[in-house]
C-alpha positions as CSV (number, residue, x, y, z in Angstrom):
1,M,133.4,121.3,-294.4
2,P,132.3,122.0,-290.9
3,E,128.6,122.3,-289.9
4,T,127.9,126.2,-288.8
5,G,125.1,126.7,-285.8
6,S,125.2,123.0,-284.9
7,G,126.5,124.3,-281.1
8,A,128.5,121.5,-281.1
9,E,132.6,122.3,-280.1
10,P,135.2,122.2,-282.4
11,G,136.6,118.6,-283.0
12,T,134.0,117.2,-280.4
13,G,131.1,116.5,-281.9
14,F,129.6,117.6,-278.8
15,G,127.7,120.9,-277.9
16,R,128.4,123.4,-275.1
17,R,125.9,122.2,-273.1
18,E,127.1,118.5,-272.8
19,M,130.8,119.9,-272.5
20,L,129.4,121.2,-269.3
21,G,127.3,118.4,-268.1
22,A,130.5,116.9,-268.5
23,A,133.2,118.8,-266.2
24,G,130.2,119.1,-263.9
25,V,129.8,115.5,-264.0
26,A,134.0,115.3,-263.1
27,A,133.6,118.2,-260.4
28,C,130.9,115.8,-258.7
29,G,133.0,113.0,-258.6
30,L,136.0,114.9,-257.3
31,A,134.5,116.9,-254.1
32,L,131.0,114.4,-253.7
33,A,130.7,116.0,-250.4
34,G,129.8,119.2,-252.4
35,C,127.4,117.9,-255.2
36,G,124.0,116.4,-253.6
37,G,125.8,115.6,-250.7
38,G,123.9,118.3,-249.1
39,G,127.5,118.7,-247.6
40,A,127.3,115.6,-244.9
41,K,130.4,114.2,-243.4
42,A,131.8,111.1,-244.1
43,Q,130.7,108.1,-241.7
44,P,133.5,106.6,-239.0
45,S,133.2,103.0,-238.5
46,L,130.7,102.6,-236.3
47,K,131.0,98.9,-236.0
48,G,131.7,97.9,-232.2
49,K,130.8,101.0,-231.0
50,V,129.0,101.9,-228.0
51,I,126.9,104.0,-229.1
52,A,124.3,105.1,-226.4
53,K,123.4,103.5,-222.8
54,T,120.1,101.9,-222.5
55,A,119.3,104.2,-219.3
56,D,119.4,107.3,-221.9
57,V,116.8,105.8,-224.6
58,P,113.3,106.0,-223.0
59,V,110.9,103.5,-224.1
60,G,108.6,104.6,-227.1
61,G,110.9,107.1,-227.4
62,G,114.9,107.3,-228.7
63,K,118.0,109.8,-228.3
64,V,119.7,111.4,-231.3
65,I,123.7,111.1,-231.0
66,E,124.7,114.1,-233.3
67,D,128.2,113.4,-233.8
68,L,127.6,109.9,-234.9
69,Q,124.3,111.0,-236.9
70,V,122.6,107.8,-235.3
71,V,119.3,108.0,-233.8
72,V,118.4,105.3,-231.1
73,T,114.9,104.1,-230.7
74,Q,113.4,101.1,-228.2
75,P,109.7,101.0,-229.5
76,T,109.1,98.4,-226.5
77,Q,110.9,97.3,-223.7
78,G,114.4,95.4,-224.1
79,V,114.5,95.9,-228.0
80,F,116.3,98.7,-229.3
81,M,117.2,99.9,-232.8
82,A,119.5,102.3,-234.6
83,F,118.9,104.3,-237.7
84,S,121.1,106.9,-239.6
85,S,119.8,110.3,-238.4
86,I,119.9,112.0,-241.6
87,C,116.3,112.4,-243.1
88,T,116.4,110.7,-246.8
89,H,114.6,113.4,-248.2
90,K,116.4,116.5,-248.3
91,G,119.8,115.2,-245.5
92,C,118.4,117.2,-242.3
93,A,119.1,115.7,-239.0
94,V,115.7,114.1,-237.9
95,S,114.6,115.2,-234.1
96,T,114.8,113.3,-230.5
97,P,112.1,110.2,-231.6
98,K,108.2,110.7,-229.6
99,D,105.5,107.9,-229.7
100,N,107.4,105.3,-231.5
101,V,107.9,107.9,-234.2
102,I,111.2,109.7,-235.8
103,R,110.1,112.7,-237.2
104,C,111.9,115.7,-239.7
105,A,111.6,119.2,-238.7
106,C,112.6,120.7,-242.0
107,H,109.8,119.2,-244.0
108,G,107.4,117.3,-241.8
109,S,109.0,113.1,-242.5
110,E,107.7,110.7,-240.3
111,F,109.7,107.4,-239.6
112,A,108.6,104.5,-237.6
113,A,111.2,103.9,-234.9
114,D,110.9,99.8,-234.9
115,S,112.0,100.2,-238.7
116,G,113.1,103.6,-239.9
117,K,110.4,103.1,-242.4
118,A,109.3,106.3,-244.1
119,T,105.7,106.2,-242.8
120,K,104.6,110.1,-244.0
121,G,106.2,112.6,-246.8
122,P,107.8,114.1,-248.4
123,A,110.6,111.1,-247.6
124,S,109.2,107.9,-248.9
125,A,113.0,105.7,-248.5
126,P,113.5,104.5,-245.5
127,L,116.7,105.5,-243.2
128,T,119.4,103.8,-243.3
129,S,119.2,100.8,-240.3
130,Y,122.2,99.7,-238.3
131,K,122.7,96.3,-236.2
132,V,122.8,97.0,-232.3
133,R,123.1,94.3,-229.3
134,V,122.6,95.3,-225.7
135,E,126.4,94.3,-223.6
136,G,125.8,95.1,-220.3
137,D,124.7,99.0,-220.2
138,G,125.8,99.7,-223.3
139,I,124.0,99.6,-226.9
140,V,126.8,98.8,-229.2
141,V,126.6,98.3,-233.5
142,A,127.1,94.8,-234.3
């Protein structure tokens, strides 16, 4: 004899909440950009691509390349670094680096321009880094 008032969907043994949760997980699997991704677009492959010119990246500062979602920094003379320009806290775009700090204007997170490491919260995870090299006057993703 079936139990009454258990909340289980007939024939499943799962309650309504479990069924709705499973349906939500399945929907996220079909549309990843709509669930927790902040609507972020897919990142194109950057390998071998010139992402900036050395002359456009000041020492102690940097440049945000919006269409590639990359920030390029030059923490010390001749040393170039590249990171995702998407803050690891809530997915906002970071602003142009200044004084060797990459800042997110949305919630105040700060990242080190030489490592991408989160130095001030609420973000705790580092920015994704890209290996780069200088070829001529271009900064290229290795």
